[in-house]
N, C-alpha and C positions, 0 to 999 in steps of 0.2 A: 505469497509475490511466487515462490515458488510455479504455484498450479500455475497461476495466472501467464506468464512469460512460456508456461510447457504448453498452453491453450493457445498462445501468440504465436510460437512456435511450430507447432506441429500438431496442433487437433488434434490429437487424439484418445481423449477421454472427454465424452460429452456431457459428465458431470461438473465440469470446471466453472463455466460459464454460471453456473446454479450455486455450485457452491460461493461463486465470487458475488453474484447477485447479492444472495443469505448474510455474507461477512458484513459488506456495505451498507444495507439495511439496517444490521442490527447499528454499527457504529453511525451512521443516518440518526439514527435515532437516540443515540445516545449526545447528539450535538453535534455536528463538523469540525467546531472548532473546542469543543468542552468535553470531549470524551476521555475515559482516564486509559491508562498503559497498563493498569493491571486488572482482571478480571475472575472471578470465582465462577466455577462449572457454571453454577446456576447464572450465572451471567448480571453476578452483583459486582459495582464496581468495588476497588479493594486500594488503587492507587490513581490520583486524581493526577497524577503527573500527563502532560498531554507531548506527550515524547516526542522528538524529532521523526527519530527510527520510525515509530508506527502510523506515524505522522504519511512520512516516507510509502512504506512499503501498502499502505493502507492505499498510495494512488496508483500502484502498479496493477493490484486485483480488478483495475479500472480497464488491464489490456482484455481481461476474460469476460469483465460483466456486461449485460445488454440493457441496463435500466439505464433512465434518464439520471439520475446522481451522481452514475458513475462521473460526470462529466467535472463533475461539483469535487472529488475528491483529488481528482488529476489538480487540478484550480488552485485545492488549501496545498498543494505539494507548491507550483509553482508560486507560492506567497508566504509560505516558509524559509523564514531567514536560518541563513547557513550554522548549523549547529555548533555553539561555540566554546561554550560551558566545558568545565571538565569534565564533568557524566557522558556529557552528552558529544562530546567533540570523535572521539573514538568508533565506536559502536555506531552512534545515531548519525554520526558523519559519512561511514561508509555506505551505512546505508542508503541517507539519503543524495550521496553519489550517483550511488548504481541506481537507485528510481528517478534520478534525472537522465539519464541513460536510454533505461528501458523506458521510461514515456515520452523522449524525445525521438525515440528510434533512430539512436544509435548506439547502443547496445544488439551487436548484431552475429549470424556466424559468421564464423569467415572459413569457408571452407577452402580446401587444400586444393592446388592449380593443375 
């Protein structure tokens, strides 16, 4: 999420679109509605939860992605119910809120006058 916002605002590191495409390609390959929340370094799924925080941040990655599947990640964010379970309300809920702001274009830089 962080490098994608960096790309959307500053476009300083040309590797950021490539990184965004790579991470979304991985998760799309796992299934947009079924990918897990924890993976080993070699890409094996360890956690099966389809966590709101990860779905949300994967949508923000679309700010720097250049492939067609990026739109599907944003659509998954719009379809995501508001996090409400005890384990997902705080952290997942905060990522959800920030992701909605980023993807809607409402999280902006307010420069001094």
